[in-house]
N, C-alpha and C positions, 0 to 999 in steps of 0.2 A: 702559325696557324698553318696546319698542315692542309693543304688543299689536294683532293684526288680527282684528277679530270679523268673520265672514262668516254673513250669516243668510238667509234666504228674502227676507224682503221686511220692511217696516217699517210695517204696519198694524197696529191697536190691538188686541194679542191677548194671552194670557197669556203667551206666550216673549218677545214684543216687548218688553212692559211690564217684563221681568225683566231683560231687557238694558239698557233705558232706567235702571231703578234702579240696576243695579249700576255705570254708569257714573257716575250721580250721586254715588256714594259713595267710588269707586276714590281710593286716595291717589295724586294726580299728581305728587307728588314720585318716587314708585317706577315709576310706570306712565304710559305715554303712549299710550291706545287710539285706534284708527281703525275705523271699520265700513264695511262693505261689503255693500251690499243686491244680492242677485242679481237683483232685479226693480225696482220704483221706491222713491223716498224714502218713499211712502204719509202716513200722518198724523202719524209720529214723527221722520221725517227732520230737519226744522227743530228740532223739540225738543232732539234729540241734540246737534246741531250748537251749541246755544245753551249745550250743558254744557262746549262747547270740544273736541268730538270731530269731527272731519272726517267727511263721509259720502260715499262713491263708490258710483254705481249701474252696474249691467252692462246694465241692460233687456233681460233674458232672457226671452222669451216661453213662456206655459205649454206644455208639450209637450216634444218632444225638442230641446236647446239647439243652437243651431248653431255652426257651427265657428268663427265670428267672434264670437260671445258667449265661446265657451271662450277664445279668444285676449285677447280684453278681460278676463276675469277673470286670467288669468296674467300679463299685462302690467301689470295694476293691483298685482297682488300683489308682482310684481318691484320696481315702481317704488316700494312703499311701504319696502320693506326689514324687515319686522318680525322682530323676535326669536323670536315664538310667535305660532301662527294658531289661534283657537278657531272651530269650526262651531255654529252654533246651528239646529236641528231637520235634519231628512234631508237634505234637498237642500243646506244650508248645510255639513253635515259633509263630503258628498261633495264640494263645492267647495273647501272647506278641506284636504281631504287632497289633492286634486288640486293645489293651490296649493303645498303643501308639497312633495310630490313633485318639483314642477317648478321650484322655486325654485334659483338658483345655488349657493347653500350650504343645508346642512342646516338645517330651520326644525321645530322640534318643533310637533305639533299636538295640540289636545285637541277631542274632540266633545263635545257636547252635546245630549243626547236629552230631548225636553221633554213625552213623553205615554207612557201605556202602550199595551200592544198586544195587545188581546184577541183579535182575528183580523184578519189581512191581507185578509179579505173585504169589511171595511169602509172600507178604503183604495181609491184611485184606482188603477188599474192601473202608472200611471209611479210614484206614490209607492211601491207595494207592492214594485217591480222595483228601487227605490232600496234600500228597506230590506233586501231579501235580498242583495243586492251588498255593503251595508255589513258585513252579517253575515260575509261572505266576505274582507273588508278590515281586520277588527277587529282584527287583530295589529298595524296598522300605527300607530295613534295612541297619544301617551303616557299618555292616559288618556280614559275615557269617563264622562262625568257624566251621571247621571239625577237628577232632581229628585223622586224616589220610590222607596223599596224595591222597590213592586210593578212599577214600570216595568224596574228594572233585573233582575228575577225572568223578567219576560216576554221581554225581550231575549235573556237569557244562555240561555233554552230554544230561541231561534230560532237559536242559534249565536254570539251575540257573546261575546268575549272575557271570561270572569268575572274574569281576574287586571286587567283595565284599568278596572275597575267602581269609581267614586267617587261616593256620592251626597251630594249639596247640594240641600237642600230650597229650596223659594222663598222670599224674604224680604220683610218686610212693613213698610212706614214707619208705625210706629204713633203719629209725632206727626200725620202727614196722615190716616190713616184712624184716627178717635178718635170717641168718643161727641159727639152733639151734640143739644141740644134746638132749637137755630136750624134746623139741617139739616131736622129732622123738620118743622116749622111752615112752612119755606118752600117745600118740595118741596111740601106738601099745596095751599099758596096757588097754585103755579105750576100744579098741576093744577086747578084750581077745587073743591076737595073739602073737606069740614070736618075741623079739626084733630085731631077724635077718630077718623077714618076709618081702620080697620086695613089696613095695607098688606103685602104678601107680594111679595118681590122675587125675580127672576132676571135675574141680569146675564151676560151672555155671548152671543158673536156668533152668528149665526145657521148653523149646521153641523149636520148629520145627530146626530153624536153628542153634542150638547147636549141633544137629545129634548125640545124645544118643545112637542111635543104632548103628552107625558107630564105636562108641567107644566099645560098647560090642559085636559088632561083630569081632573087632579085636582082643579085650581081649580073646573071643573063640577060634581063632586062636592061640593065644601067649598061651594058657592054654593048649594046644595038646602037646605042647613042654616044657612048664615050667609049672606044675601044682603048683607048691609052691607060685607063685605070686597070691597077693590078690590086689583088684582093690577099691578106696575109689571115690566115688562120693558124693558132697555136694551142695546144692544152693537151692533155692525155688522150690517147688513141688517134690523134689528128694527124695520121701520118700516110704515106703513100701505101703502107701494108693494108691500111683499112680498105678492104675491096669495097664495101657497101658505099663508102663515101667517094671513092675513086669513079664507081660506076655513074654518080649521080654527075660528077665533074667532066666526065667524059662524054654524057649523054647531053649535057649543055653547052659542050664546046669551049669550056673555060680551061681547059689543062694547061696552056699556056700563060695564064692571068692568075691561076692560084698558087699560092706557095704554103705549102703544109709543113708548119716547124716543130708539129709533135709538143711534148712535155719539156719545158726551158727553166733555168734558174735564172735567167736575165729577164723577167717579165716588164719591170720597169723601163729596161731600155726598149724592148718592143713597143710597150704602149706609148712612149713618148716619143716613138718614130713615126705615130700613125697621122694622118690627115683626117680622118674620122674613125671613132669607135662606135662598134654597133652591139647592140645585143637583139638576136632574134627570135628568144624562147617564147615558147607558150605558157610556161609557168616559173616563177621567181619569186624571191622573197625580198632580199636588198642586194642586188651581184654587186659582188666585190670589184668584178672587173670594169663595171662603169665608174663606180667611185674612185678607182685607180688612174681610169682614163681622164675624169674630169681634173683629178689632182694634178695630172701631168698637161693640163691645159688643152686638151685635146675635146674638140666638140662631140656629143654622142646623139645617134637616134637609136631609140630603144622602143620595144613592143611594151604597150600597155598592160604589165603584167606585175605583181608584187607591189612594191613600192618605187618602181622605176620613174614612173612619170613624177612622183614626188621628188626624186633625188636631182632629176633633171632641171625639173623647173623650167623657166625660160632661156635655159643656156643651150638648148637643142632641140631635139624634134622627138615627138613621141607618135606612134602610129599602131593600130591593131594587131594584134596577133596572128600569125597564119594569113598574110596578107604581104605577099613579096611586092606585087605592085606599089602598093603604100610606101612599103620600105626605100623602093628603088626612088621613087619620088621624092622623098624624104633626103636621100643622099643627094637627089639634083638639087635641091633646093640649097643645100649646105654648099655643094659645088660652086653653084651661080654667086653664091656670096664673095667669091674672092678668097686669098688668103688673109686680107685685112679683115674682112669680116668675120671669119672663122677664129681669127686670133681674138679679136674682142669677144666672141662666146667662151672662146676657150680660157681666159682671162676670168669671165664670169663663172665658168663653171669650176675653175679652181679655189676663186674667192667663196664658193657657195659649199664646198666639202670643209675647207678650211673652217668656216663659221659653224657647221652643223655636224660633221664627223670626223674631225680628227683623231687620231687614235689615241692621244693622252686624254682627251676628254672622254672617251669611250672606255679605255681601261680605268678611269677615275669612278666611272659609273658602277664598272663591276666591283673594284675593291670597295665602294661604300656599300654595295648588296651584301657582300660577304661579310662585312663589318657587322651590318643590320642584323643577318640572320645567325652569326655567330654570338653575337651578344645577346640573343634572345628579343631585342627590340621587337623583330617583325611579328613576334606573337602579342607582345603588349600593344602594338600599334592596332591588332586585328581584334 
């Protein structure tokens, strides 16, 4: 069964990594996956092809797509002759629906929405327009996958068809993301700091919704009473060349305590090296980085957005969004527990991820859905 996945781009992000993880575990005797990136190959194109999944690019530019790029999409989809098309993220979903409608033979389409939607005002104008358009088109796909209950509620309130809803959470490779003393020591050696230095980390691309300023303000508050703590930030755009980020760090007097590591291909090592992992976002759905930290046995402090609170449960701390004082206080609570107390929480966190969000169980849910849609069982159920 040929599966065509259409995604906005293939840079390193939560949705893109979930696609990569899904491709790494799909049963190839049953499914033959192909990927189309509307933009470029990004950092994941080669990695996806190394799994045996061809990658095609449309090279669409930001803004309104040209007729030439739309035709390239339609022509590519027709040449690939998929049995099922699945979109990833808003633009990918719209493109998937277009490819399905223009196919010579009827092809079922599934959308995959990867974020919560607290306000359209936080989206770019073009993206907001696509979100509204998809609401009007939401009767067309066979199913709409959301990675969190919160995301499903937000979109249904906007007009997305509730009877199309299917919730499949993000899945985590608990063999790759695992506790590691070696990782702890090697990262501190790389950073040139002592083995006993306490590290609090925020892993995520530079984007307004990730609210790095909130994290840094909380770091400045904590630094007043705990000057020996260091902070690690990693992800796309998290570099010394990011002037806006650097200005905030300098203004808060944190230059000597902040480590900006940029986009990395050793996130499992970085994550396992942390004493506390954090999310400071004001909008999320089901953050991969928190599930990965929990899988590494690292206790987490998260903002109460998306399904973050449900993910963490009683294995960490949950604080309001955009409240750096609350974030700093929660860090202090976990620091006060001592290494044994944090280790206990970390063990509980890893157990929770294995129970609810292991990668194999999540991939099985995708495979089951594909089988149901492809065999027509979904229509009979409805």
